[in-house]
C-alpha positions as CSV (number, residue, x, y, z in Angstrom):
1,M,-44.9,-19.3,76.6
2,A,-45.2,-21.9,73.8
3,T,-48.1,-24.2,73.8
4,K,-47.8,-28.0,73.5
5,E,-49.1,-27.8,70.0
6,S,-46.5,-25.3,68.9
7,K,-43.7,-27.3,70.6
8,A,-44.9,-30.4,68.8
9,A,-45.1,-28.6,65.4
10,S,-41.6,-27.3,66.0
11,A,-40.3,-30.7,66.9
12,I,-41.8,-32.2,63.8
13,G,-40.3,-29.5,61.7
14,A,-36.9,-30.1,63.2
15,A,-37.2,-33.8,62.7
16,G,-38.1,-33.3,59.1
17,L,-35.2,-31.1,58.4
18,S,-32.8,-33.5,60.2
19,L,-34.1,-36.4,58.1
20,A,-33.7,-34.4,54.9
21,A,-30.1,-33.5,55.8
22,L,-29.3,-37.2,56.6
23,G,-30.8,-38.2,53.3
24,V,-28.5,-35.7,51.4
25,V,-25.4,-36.8,53.2
26,F,-26.0,-40.6,53.2
27,G,-27.5,-40.5,49.8
28,D,-24.3,-39.1,48.4
29,I,-22.2,-41.5,50.5
30,G,-24.4,-44.4,49.2
31,T,-24.1,-43.6,45.5
32,S,-20.5,-42.4,45.3
33,P,-19.1,-46.0,45.8
34,L,-21.2,-47.2,42.9
35,Y,-19.7,-44.7,40.5
36,T,-16.2,-45.5,41.9
37,L,-16.7,-49.2,41.4
38,K,-18.0,-48.6,37.8
39,T,-15.0,-46.5,37.0
40,V,-12.5,-48.9,38.4
41,L,-14.0,-51.9,36.6
42,N,-14.2,-49.9,33.3
43,L,-10.4,-49.1,33.7
44,A,-9.7,-52.7,34.4
45,G,-11.1,-53.8,31.0
46,A,-13.8,-56.1,29.8
47,N,-12.8,-59.0,32.0
48,P,-11.4,-57.8,35.3
49,D,-9.7,-60.4,37.4
50,T,-10.9,-61.3,40.9
51,A,-8.0,-59.5,42.6
52,T,-8.9,-56.2,40.9
53,T,-12.6,-56.5,41.7
54,L,-12.1,-57.5,45.4
55,G,-9.4,-54.8,45.8
56,A,-11.7,-52.1,44.5
57,L,-14.6,-53.3,46.7
58,S,-12.2,-53.4,49.7
59,L,-11.0,-49.8,49.1
60,I,-14.6,-48.6,48.8
61,L,-15.7,-50.4,51.9
62,W,-12.8,-49.2,54.0
63,T,-13.4,-45.6,52.8
64,L,-17.0,-45.8,53.8
65,F,-16.0,-47.2,57.2
66,L,-13.6,-44.4,57.8
67,V,-15.9,-41.7,56.6
68,T,-19.0,-42.8,58.4
69,G,-17.4,-44.4,61.5
70,C,-14.5,-42.3,62.5
71,G,-16.1,-38.8,62.6
72,P,-16.0,-36.5,64.3
73,W,-12.2,-36.5,64.1
74,R,-11.9,-34.5,67.3
75,R,-13.0,-36.1,70.6
76,P,-15.1,-33.8,72.6
77,S,-13.6,-32.4,75.8
78,R,-14.8,-33.6,79.2
79,R,-16.7,-30.3,79.7
80,E,-18.4,-30.7,76.3
81,E,-19.3,-34.3,76.9
82,K,-20.7,-33.4,80.4
83,E,-22.8,-30.6,78.9
84,E,-24.1,-32.9,76.2
85,L,-25.1,-35.5,78.9
86,E,-26.7,-32.9,81.0
87,D,-28.7,-31.6,78.0
88,Y,-29.7,-35.2,77.2
89,I,-30.8,-35.9,80.8
90,A,-32.9,-32.6,80.8
91,E,-34.6,-33.7,77.6
92,L,-35.3,-37.2,79.0
93,K,-36.8,-35.6,82.2
94,E,-39.0,-33.3,80.1
95,A,-40.2,-36.3,78.0
96,L,-40.9,-38.2,81.1
97,Q,-43.0,-35.4,82.5
98,D,-44.9,-35.1,79.3
99,A,-45.6,-38.8,79.3
100,E,-46.8,-38.7,82.9
101,E,-49.1,-35.8,82.1
102,R,-50.5,-37.7,79.1
103,L,-51.0,-40.8,81.3
104,K,-52.9,-38.7,83.9
105,D,-55.1,-37.3,81.1
106,L,-55.8,-40.8,79.9
107,E,-56.7,-42.0,83.3
108,K,-59.4,-39.2,83.7
């Protein structure tokens, strides 16, 4: 059976990997629009008009909204959603038990 220390180390490792993955994904999403805007404005010439600039910004923003806000494209089934909620509740119960144990340890 795993000790509390090994569980904590595992959780920290998983959190670090998750953060790194998010950095890669959102780092790419965050820099791509800058390159797109630069390219559009370069194609528009030395003095792009307001409509071109606002149009390019609008397209970039709507693309970001769709990419980051509409995924996943498939809505989970009721069974999958129920399983996710049950897993979440189990995690919350475990966290609550850990917190109660820590509180008892502090009260000693």
